[in-house]
Structures are given as C-alpha cells and as structure tokens.
VOGU-3710 file (C-alpha; in Angstrom, 3 decimals, decimal comma):
1> manlciiyqt> 22,776/99,729/173,307  24,948/102,765/172,497  21,965/105,146/172,900  21,125/103,615/176,289  24,722/104,138/177,419  24,605/107,806/176,373  21,304/108,268/178,253  22,865/106,570/181,294  25,877/108,883/181,174  23,612/111,902/180,798
11> liwicntltl> 21,644/110,899/183,921  24,902/110,512/185,848  25,980/113,969/184,655  22,646/115,491/185,764  22,925/113,836/189,189  26,459/115,105/189,601  25,438/118,601/188,517  22,527/118,759/190,938  24,406/117,564/194,015  26,235/120,647/195,236
21> kerkvlkipf> 27,101/123,909/193,615  30,689/123,366/194,666  30,723/119,625/194,177  33,570/117,634/195,717  32,506/114,096/194,805  31,407/112,630/191,470  29,840/109,258/190,866  31,950/107,642/188,132  30,546/104,603/186,252  33,253/102,096/185,371
31> ykyqatgndf> 33,847/98,635/183,943  36,348/96,140/185,331  37,986/93,955/182,651  40,663/91,302/182,456  42,541/89,951/179,444  44,647/86,872/180,237  45,086/88,151/183,764  45,956/91,754/182,946  43,168/93,689/184,663  41,883/97,153/183,861
41> viidhfgdrf> 39,432/99,799/184,984  37,694/101,264/181,920  35,612/104,445/181,909  33,227/105,074/179,019  33,584/108,726/178,018  32,221/108,190/174,530  29,271/110,547/174,847  29,112/113,862/176,682  32,058/114,407/178,998  30,870/114,314/182,588
51> fedlsqeqie> 34,207/115,017/184,286  37,432/116,823/183,497  40,724/115,030/183,037  41,674/112,785/185,936  44,748/113,644/187,973  47,624/111,249/188,519  46,535/110,824/192,147  42,942/109,967/191,134  44,082/107,378/188,601  46,485/105,844/191,100
61> llchrkygig> 43,652/105,642/193,641  41,265/103,963/191,170  43,929/101,340/190,376  44,930/100,786/194,016  44,091/97,258/195,147  43,367/98,268/198,738  41,835/101,749/198,535  40,331/101,703/195,037  38,969/99,273/192,479  42,310/97,653/191,726
71> adglmiiesd> 43,920/97,220/188,304  47,147/97,091/186,325  45,960/100,176/184,459  43,098/102,539/183,692  41,647/103,188/180,245  39,224/105,799/178,951  37,251/105,172/175,768  36,386/108,353/173,858  34,835/109,202/170,500  37,044/110,176/167,543
81> vdydfrmiyy> 36,093/111,717/164,199  38,347/109,411/162,168  38,052/106,121/164,049  35,447/104,054/165,862  36,910/105,217/169,176  40,021/106,542/170,932  41,877/104,558/173,599  43,570/106,498/176,410  45,732/104,419/178,725  47,381/105,028/182,104
91> nsdgrsssmc> 49,551/102,708/184,161  48,555/101,990/187,744  51,061/104,613/188,925  48,756/107,230/187,373  51,101/108,175/184,547  50,315/108,163/180,832  51,639/105,016/179,239  52,718/103,588/175,929  50,532/101,049/174,102  49,020/98,139/176,047
101> gnggraishl> 48,149/95,132/173,868  45,922/93,334/176,368  44,322/96,674/177,189  43,604/97,186/173,495  41,803/93,849/173,360  39,879/94,565/176,565  38,716/98,015/175,485  37,693/96,560/172,103  35,552/94,020/173,957  33,815/96,892/175,752
111> ahhlgyimgq> 33,393/98,843/172,490  31,800/95,757/170,953  29,591/95,257/174,033  28,406/98,879/173,870  27,802/98,782/170,114  30,600/101,161/169,091  32,056/98,452/166,815  30,543/95,315/165,342  32,557/92,392/163,931  35,560/94,574/163,201
121> gsfiavdgkh> 36,675/98,161/163,561  39,575/100,479/164,232  40,715/102,790/167,004  43,470/105,277/167,651  45,901/104,902/170,561  49,084/106,618/171,675  51,144/104,664/169,121  48,764/105,153/166,187  45,972/103,246/164,454  44,946/99,717/165,415
131> eikvnggqfe> 42,484/97,383/163,736  40,359/94,938/165,702  38,561/91,735/164,728  36,003/89,948/166,873  36,306/86,203/166,355  33,902/84,437/168,692  35,270/84,955/172,194  38,655/86,002/170,813  39,674/89,588/170,155  42,389/90,017/167,539
141> lkmndvssih> 44,356/93,265/167,671  46,590/94,460/164,845  49,890/95,779/166,169  52,281/98,210/164,516  54,969/96,937/162,172  58,358/96,216/163,746  61,439/97,036/161,694  64,265/96,269/164,104  65,289/93,974/166,945  68,428/95,112/168,793
151> eynndfvlnt> 70,844/92,803/170,576  71,815/93,886/174,074  74,174/91,821/176,257  73,105/88,638/174,448  69,466/89,598/175,007  67,046/91,605/172,852  65,348/95,006/172,908  62,491/96,017/170,625  59,456/98,279/170,499  56,050/96,720/169,874
161> gslhyiklse> 54,116/99,819/170,925  55,940/99,635/174,264  59,648/99,111/174,808  60,500/95,517/175,762  63,542/93,622/176,961  63,455/89,931/176,017  65,675/87,517/177,909  65,614/83,893/176,759  65,889/81,805/179,924  65,419/78,325/181,338
171> evgqlevvme> 63,091/77,323/184,169  61,302/80,665/184,004  58,667/79,379/186,420  61,288/79,256/189,193  62,752/82,727/188,623  62,616/85,541/191,178  61,173/87,780/188,477  60,995/91,078/190,362  64,527/90,819/191,700  65,996/89,804/188,327
181> ahkirynedf> 63,987/92,412/186,432  65,159/95,218/188,720  68,739/94,586/187,580  67,641/95,461/184,042  64,815/97,950/184,613  66,943/100,148/186,888  70,328/99,911/185,182  71,828/103,099/183,766  70,635/102,405/180,212  66,940/102,066/181,075
191> iaeginvnfv> 66,288/103,795/184,398  65,301/107,149/182,862  62,398/105,988/180,679  61,985/102,470/181,999  61,563/99,214/180,121  59,307/96,161/180,380  61,333/93,040/181,165  60,246/89,629/179,843  61,746/86,272/180,762  60,955/83,789/178,008
201> evrgdglfmr> 61,336/80,011/177,959  61,001/77,957/174,779  58,631/75,057/175,361  58,031/72,769/172,403  56,504/74,835/169,604  55,596/77,735/171,866  56,781/80,016/174,651  56,226/80,516/178,360  56,694/84,111/179,465  56,722/86,091/182,689
211> tyergvedet> 56,758/89,901/182,621  57,761/92,766/184,877  55,936/95,915/183,730  57,216/99,449/184,149  54,544/101,750/185,572  53,110/98,835/187,520  56,628/98,154/188,879  55,802/94,534/189,571  55,177/91,275/187,797  51,836/91,070/185,993
221> lscgtgataa> 50,019/87,915/184,943  50,297/88,751/181,251  51,498/91,382/178,792  50,234/91,680/175,217  52,977/93,861/173,776  55,466/91,646/175,628  53,998/88,482/174,100  54,256/90,146/170,691  57,904/91,034/171,316  58,726/87,526/172,555
231> alvfidefgt> 57,118/85,916/169,504  59,051/88,120/167,078  62,353/87,366/168,820  61,488/83,652/168,752  60,936/83,712/164,992  63,947/85,946/164,413  66,246/83,618/166,346  64,944/80,205/165,336  63,433/80,866/161,898  59,910/80,830/160,509
241> evaeanevkv> 59,921/77,027/160,339  59,439/76,886/164,118  56,173/78,787/163,869  53,346/77,113/161,985  51,960/79,676/159,520  54,024/82,314/161,372  51,856/81,817/164,457  53,413/81,568/167,906  51,661/80,436/171,071  52,703/82,398/174,148
251> mtrggelkvk> 51,621/81,014/177,512  51,538/83,465/180,402  50,556/82,968/184,023  47,194/84,508/183,094  46,446/82,420/180,004  47,365/81,780/176,389  47,966/84,361/173,680  48,731/83,866/170,008  50,803/86,137/167,821  50,487/85,990/164,024
261> ctkteigyed> 52,776/87,915/161,716  54,529/88,094/158,358  58,336/88,244/158,223  59,739/90,507/155,505  63,208/91,560/154,411  63,010/94,640/156,623  61,217/93,279/159,669  57,710/92,158/160,591  54,312/93,320/159,404  50,667/92,249/159,576
271> iwlcgsatkv> 51,195/91,471/163,282  48,113/90,306/165,189  47,790/89,717/168,937  44,985/87,233/169,629  43,359/86,151/172,877  40,344/86,346/175,137  39,020/89,302/177,120  36,320/89,285/179,788  34,149/91,823/181,550  34,475/91,013/185,246
281> yegiidlkf> 31,894/93,473/186,583  30,691/97,064/186,339  29,840/99,602/188,995  29,925/103,210/190,190  32,586/104,699/192,421  32,593/108,007/194,312  35,646/110,008/193,320  36,720/113,231/194,955  37,532/116,210/192,699
//
C-alpha cells in the first residue's frame, strides 16, 4: 500500500511538472478525516515532496467551509528518520498550532491505512514524541505527562500539549459557549497567545464537555487535548475513586472519548486518549501557487 501511495504521488508530481513551465496551479491529493466530530484535511507528504510549504492563505482556503474543503485544521504527514512519521498541524486560520489530540488519532488512522504503521507505532509532533496503538476501530494516543494544574479564578488552567482552561459548570448543554468563552479567551491574561476554553459538566461517572478552540475561534464538536485536560482536573478534584481504573469517559457533541492515566505524587503520567477516527473521503483539489 505504501509503495502504491508513493507511485501515486510521483505521478501527481510529474503531471504538475509537465503542466506549465511557470505553473500557477497544482493538483493536491488530500484525505478528509473526522475524529469525534473534529474534522481535518490531511495531505500525505511522506514520499517525495511535490510542493513547497503552504502559505497561511492557502491553508486557510483549504480549511474554509465555503471556498475550500472545510475543516477545523490541516495536517501534513511527513517521513522522519527517528519515528514512523512526523505530524505537522495548522489551525483553520492557517497558523501553526500546538498539539491536537483528535488530529493525532486521525493522522495515525491514515498512517495505518497507508501502511506506515501497523498495530502500534510512534510519531513526532510539535510537543514531542507520541505513541499510538490501534485497537480495533479505536486509536489510542499517548499524551505527554502533566506535572501541574493551576487554579485560576476558581477554575483551572493546564497544558496537555495545548493550553486549556477548564470551567466546571452546570447545564453545559444550554450554555452560549462562544459568548462565554470570549470572556476568557480575550481577557488580558490570555489574549496574546490565546487559550482553549472548555465547559465541563459532571454526569454520573463521566463528563460532558463543550469546547471553544483558539485558531478556529469557534466551538468545535470535540477536542482531544481538552478532553484530556478535563479528565485530569476531574480526577484531581474528586479523587481517583471516581474514575474506574483511572479511566474517565468524556462525552462531547461529536462522540465519546476515554482518557486513561496514572496519578503520581508529582502529577499524571502514562496518559492515553482513546476514541474512534474515520476517513470521510479523499480527493484532489486545485491549489494556486
């Protein structure tokens, strides 16, 4: 499968090379993925590079839901000498982003589909190394250790690969998420670098979460690093006895995620984000250079 993909990319490169001497349009193969409602455009750049780096405007266009393919973010999968692959991630505003947990699971699904990994593997992202396990239709992503959870105005701030604000709330389903998130996202403490804002409701032995993502600047149907952050706060606040085997179910508007971890004296380690990922379709788009 991997060899066929490289041949396919080579043919695309030849076609692009032969079009015009001063080419203005390239045909870019892409995959559209979703992972619990977070959707992504993924470009396979594992073999020979057939285009230069994309500009912010090009990425924003690809992610635009009216003029492009439409997505919460764009990812590029590339080869790496030390890992099975490299994950490069951009938000839908075209800017480089911090780690995306659902994106990590989606790109791992594609790597598995293309034969770059088998039952398990590892990749490098902006926040370091990640391990991946394929468990049936579930893709389990190992997150970085978390050593601190900071209290902020009776809420919580922590970094799970991306910076997250966790607000424990009631009746989260009725919240005006964008309006409430703007009060936090654009206050003087966070406006410069931005922060993802999560509203989390405790329901039985699990959580219901809605997320406003920086870079998308809107509510998304799910957030993997946000679910991880919410689960850690949940355990930190209510104790490990609330989480069977240190496993927390996090329901989002896009579907269910599970977070598994080990609590230590200095924080959390062996953190795994688990959930489904699906290839929606694949295609080719003309992109102006």
